[in-house]
NUSEZA-372007 format. One record per residue: x, y, z of N, C-alpha, C, O in turn. Coordinates in nm, 3 decimals. Example, Ala and Ser with C-alpha at 12.3 -4.5 7.8 and 13.67 -1.06 7.14 Angstrom:
residues 2
       nx       ny       nz      cax      cay      caz       cx       cy       cz       ox       oy       oz
    1.319   -0.569    0.780    1.230   -0.450    0.780    1.320   -0.330    0.780    1.424   -0.332    0.846
    1.285   -0.225    0.708    1.367   -0.106    0.714    1.290    0.003    0.787    1.341    0.114    0.804
END
This chain:
residues 84
       nx       ny       nz      cax      cay      caz       cx       cy       cz       ox       oy       oz
   -1.931    1.008    1.938   -1.847    1.090    1.852   -1.727    1.145    1.929   -1.615    1.143    1.879
   -1.751    1.193    2.050   -1.642    1.249    2.130   -1.536    1.143    2.159   -1.417    1.171    2.156
   -1.581    1.021    2.187   -1.487    0.914    2.218   -1.403    0.877    2.096   -1.285    0.846    2.109
   -1.464    0.878    1.979   -1.389    0.850    1.857   -1.282    0.956    1.832   -1.170    0.923    1.792
   -1.316    1.080    1.857   -1.219    1.188    1.840   -1.103    1.172    1.938   -0.988    1.192    1.901
   -1.133    1.135    2.062   -1.028    1.111    2.160   -0.934    0.999    2.114   -0.812    1.010    2.127
   -0.991    0.893    2.060   -0.911    0.779    2.015   -0.822    0.819    1.898   -0.704    0.783    1.895
   -0.876    0.892    1.801   -0.798    0.934    1.685   -0.684    1.025    1.728   -0.571    1.011    1.680
   -0.711    1.118    1.818   -0.606    1.208    1.867   -0.497    1.130    1.941   -0.379    1.160    1.926
   -0.536    1.032    2.018   -0.439    0.949    2.089   -0.351    0.873    1.991   -0.229    0.866    2.009
   -0.411    0.816    1.887   -0.333    0.743    1.787   -0.240    0.838    1.711   -0.129    0.800    1.675
   -0.286    0.958    1.686   -0.202    1.056    1.617   -0.082    1.096    1.703    0.028    1.113    1.651
   -0.102    1.110    1.832    0.007    1.146    1.922    0.113    1.037    1.931    0.227    1.064    1.968
    0.075    0.915    1.899    0.170    0.803    1.905    0.276    0.813    1.795    0.377    0.742    1.800
    0.254    0.898    1.694    0.352    0.922    1.587    0.404    0.793    1.526    0.520    0.757    1.545
    0.319    0.725    1.452    0.357    0.603    1.380    0.389    0.485    1.471    0.432    0.380    1.423
    0.370    0.502    1.601    0.398    0.393    1.693    0.275    0.306    1.714    0.162    0.351    1.696
    0.299    0.184    1.752    0.190    0.091    1.778    0.147    0.105    1.924    0.231    0.116    2.013
    0.017    0.105    1.947   -0.040    0.105    2.081   -0.135   -0.013    2.092   -0.199   -0.051    1.994
   -0.145   -0.069    2.210   -0.246   -0.173    2.227   -0.370   -0.111    2.287   -0.365   -0.003    2.346
   -0.481   -0.178    2.273   -0.612   -0.121    2.309   -0.617   -0.076    2.454   -0.679    0.026    2.484
   -0.553   -0.148    2.544   -0.555   -0.109    2.685   -0.477    0.021    2.709   -0.516    0.101    2.794
   -0.370    0.041    2.636   -0.294    0.166    2.651   -0.376    0.284    2.597   -0.378    0.391    2.658
   -0.443    0.264    2.486   -0.531    0.369    2.432   -0.641    0.400    2.534   -0.673    0.516    2.558
   -0.697    0.295    2.593   -0.805    0.317    2.690   -0.755    0.394    2.813   -0.829    0.476    2.868
   -0.633    0.368    2.855   -0.579    0.444    2.969   -0.561    0.591    2.933   -0.593    0.680    3.012
   -0.511    0.616    2.813   -0.483    0.754    2.772   -0.610    0.836    2.751   -0.613    0.955    2.781
   -0.716    0.773    2.701   -0.839    0.847    2.674   -0.944    0.827    2.783   -1.054    0.882    2.775
   -0.910    0.748    2.884   -0.998    0.724    2.998   -1.132    0.663    2.960   -1.238    0.712    3.000
   -1.125    0.555    2.880   -1.242    0.477    2.844   -1.213    0.330    2.876   -1.098    0.292    2.895
   -1.316    0.251    2.882   -1.298    0.107    2.903   -1.233    0.046    2.779   -1.261    0.088    2.667
   -1.146   -0.053    2.798   -1.073   -0.111    2.685   -1.164   -0.179    2.584   -1.133   -0.181    2.465
   -1.274   -0.236    2.629   -1.367   -0.299    2.534   -1.441   -0.194    2.452   -1.474   -0.218    2.336
   -1.467   -0.079    2.512   -1.529    0.031    2.438   -1.435    0.080    2.328   -1.478    0.105    2.216
   -1.308    0.092    2.362   -1.208    0.135    2.263   -1.202    0.035    2.148   -1.204    0.074    2.032
   -1.194   -0.092    2.179   -1.187   -0.196    2.074   -1.311   -0.194    1.987   -1.302   -0.204    1.864
   -1.426   -0.182    2.049   -1.552   -0.181    1.974   -1.560   -0.061    1.880   -1.597   -0.076    1.763
   -1.525    0.057    1.930   -1.531    0.177    1.847   -1.433    0.170    1.731   -1.466    0.210    1.619
   -1.314    0.120    1.757   -1.215    0.107    1.649   -1.264    0.008    1.545   -1.257    0.036    1.425
   -1.312   -0.107    1.588   -1.357   -0.210    1.494   -1.482   -0.168    1.417   -1.502   -0.212    1.304
   -1.565   -0.085    1.477   -1.690   -0.046    1.412   -1.674    0.076    1.321   -1.737    0.082    1.215
   -1.591    0.174    1.361   -1.589    0.302    1.289   -1.455    0.338    1.224   -1.453    0.416    1.129
   -1.346    0.284    1.271   -1.215    0.332    1.226   -1.133    0.230    1.148   -1.014    0.251    1.129
   -1.193    0.122    1.104   -1.116    0.015    1.040   -1.044    0.061    0.913   -0.936    0.010    0.882
   -1.100    0.156    0.841   -1.036    0.200    0.718   -0.918    0.295    0.743   -0.841    0.324    0.651
   -0.904    0.344    0.865   -0.800    0.439    0.896   -0.686    0.382    0.981   -0.584    0.449    1.000
   -0.702    0.260    1.030   -0.601    0.203    1.120   -0.546    0.072    1.065   -0.610    0.004    0.985
   -0.426    0.040    1.111   -0.367   -0.091    1.086   -0.372   -0.167    1.218   -0.349   -0.110    1.325
   -0.402   -0.294    1.210   -0.414   -0.376    1.331   -0.325   -0.498    1.316   -0.327   -0.566    1.213
   -0.247   -0.525    1.419   -0.168   -0.647    1.426   -0.214   -0.727    1.547   -0.229   -0.672    1.656
   -0.235   -0.854    1.526   -0.271   -0.941    1.637   -0.149   -1.025    1.674   -0.089   -1.091    1.589
   -0.114   -1.020    1.800    0.001   -1.095    1.848   -0.046   -1.223    1.916   -0.102   -1.221    2.025
   -0.023   -1.333    1.847   -0.059   -1.463    1.903    0.062   -1.515    1.977    0.173   -1.481    1.936
    0.054   -1.589    2.075   -0.060   -1.649    2.144   -0.116   -1.562    2.255   -0.198   -1.608    2.334
   -0.074   -1.437    2.261   -0.113   -1.350    2.372   -0.248   -1.285    2.353   -0.302   -1.226    2.447
   -0.305   -1.294    2.233   -0.435   -1.234    2.203   -0.434   -1.084    2.229   -0.527   -1.029    2.288
   -0.327   -1.018    2.183   -0.312   -0.874    2.199   -0.331   -0.810    2.062   -0.282   -0.860    1.961
   -0.402   -0.699    2.060   -0.430   -0.627    1.937   -0.352   -0.495    1.939   -0.380   -0.408    2.021
   -0.253   -0.482    1.849   -0.174   -0.360    1.838   -0.234   -0.274    1.728   -0.268   -0.325    1.621
   -0.246   -0.143    1.753   -0.319   -0.054    1.663   -0.235    0.070    1.637   -0.167    0.121    1.726
   -0.241    0.120    1.512   -0.183    0.250    1.478   -0.258    0.307    1.359   -0.323    0.234    1.284
   -0.247    0.438    1.342   -0.304    0.501    1.224   -0.221    0.462    1.102   -0.100    0.445    1.112
   -0.287    0.447    0.990   -0.212    0.420    0.867   -0.123    0.539    0.837   -0.161    0.653    0.864
   -0.004    0.515    0.782    0.093    0.623    0.761    0.041    0.740    0.678    0.080    0.854    0.703
   -0.044    0.716    0.580   -0.090    0.823    0.492   -0.222    0.886    0.537   -0.285    0.959    0.460
   -0.265    0.858    0.659   -0.394    0.907    0.708   -0.383    1.050    0.757   -0.297    1.083    0.839
   -0.473    1.135    0.705   -0.483    1.273    0.751   -0.593    1.279    0.857   -0.706    1.238    0.833
   -0.560    1.330    0.973   -0.654    1.334    1.085   -0.777    1.418    1.051   -0.888    1.383    1.091
   -0.759    1.526    0.979   -0.873    1.611    0.942   -0.971    1.535    0.853   -1.092    1.554    0.865
   -0.921    1.450    0.764   -1.011    1.372    0.680   -1.088    1.269    0.763   -1.203    1.239    0.732
   -1.025    1.215    0.866   -1.095    1.123    0.957   -1.208    1.196    1.028   -1.319    1.144    1.038
   -1.180    1.318    1.076   -1.283    1.395    1.146   -1.398    1.431    1.051   -1.514    1.428    1.092
   -1.366    1.466    0.927   -1.472    1.496    0.829   -1.558    1.372    0.804   -1.680    1.381    0.799
   -1.493    1.258    0.787   -1.566    1.133    0.766   -1.660    1.104    0.883   -1.775    1.068    0.862
   -1.609    1.120    1.004   -1.692    1.093    1.122   -1.810    1.189    1.132   -1.919    1.149    1.172
   -1.788    1.316    1.097   -1.899    1.412    1.103   -2.005    1.380    0.998   -2.124    1.394    1.025
   -1.964    1.337    0.880   -2.061    1.297    0.777   -2.138    1.174    0.822   -2.260    1.167    0.804
   -2.070    1.077    0.881   -2.138    0.955    0.928   -2.237    0.988    1.040   -2.344    0.927    1.049
   -2.201    1.084    1.125   -2.293    1.125    1.232   -2.418    1.191    1.174   -2.529    1.165    1.220
   -2.400    1.276    1.074   -2.515    1.343    1.012   -2.606    1.240    0.944   -2.728    1.251    0.950
   -2.546    1.143    0.880   -2.626    1.040    0.813   -2.704    0.957    0.914   -2.821    0.926    0.892
   -2.639    0.922    1.024   -2.707    0.837    1.123   -2.817    0.912    1.199   -2.908    0.849    1.253
   -2.810    1.046    1.204   -2.911    1.123    1.274   -3.037    1.142    1.192   -3.140    1.182    1.246
   -3.032    1.114    1.064   -3.152    1.132    0.979   -3.235    1.010    0.972   -3.339    1.009    0.905
END
């Protein structure tokens, strides 16, 4: 949960800018595969992803109409559900 919050805050600080998974991982001090896995597993409805071929790079940003507080509420509800 803490790592997801770090990722969402990092994406929010980017202010509509695109970041790649390795840059997010540097900013939040997590492994880049952990960042990719968490985004793909928990945040797909809140982010836009562009894949740049042939470089196999994944560019990520929050959707323009996404409210960070609603993301945090969603994550807290999902955590409560998974703990039961």
